[in-house]
N, C-alpha and C positions, 0 to 999 in steps of 0.2 A: 305452087299455092299463090293466089293473089288475094287483096283484101278488098277487091272488087264487090264481092257479095257477102261479106262478113259484115254481122250486126255487132254493134257494140253492148255489152252486157250493163254497161253504166250509164250510158245516154240513149240508147236504141236508135241510134243513127248509123247509117253505112261507116265503117271504119275508114274507109277512102276519103270521106270529108274531113276527118280528123277534127271533129268538133270539140272533143274534151281531151284532157292530157293523157288518158289511156288509149285513145283512139290514135293519137298522133305518136306516142310511143310504139305500139304495135305496128302501125302502118310503117315506121321507121325500120323496126327490127325486121319486118317482112321484105322490105326493099334494100336491106343492106346485103351487098354480095361479096363474099370471099374476101381475098387479100388484094388491098389496094382498088377495090372496085371490080376486080375480075371475077369470073365465076370459077367456083372449084375445079370444073373439069378443065378450064383453060389453063389454071395454074398447075395442074397435073401434066397438062401437054408441054408447056413451057419446061416443066422440070425434067420431063423425058427428053426433051429435045437438048436442053443442057448437058444432061448425061451422056447422050450420043455424040455430042460434040466433043466432050471431054475424052471420051474413049477413042474418037478418031484422033483428035490430037495427041493423045498418049501413044497411039500406034505410029504416027507419023514421026514422031521424035524418037522413037524406039526404047522407050524406057520400061 
């Protein structure tokens, strides 16, 4: 979902313009993505890669 087509209930202007504090807060909330600016899907993929690497390393060490 993007804020390009949303209209603010407080100032009746497009949210993307950020004319009032409510617009700016909602625009920031909608554009805030996941951990450290990464999308949630990318975070999941990175965690899976880390798990796989840990399992491979554990197998190679023989523990």
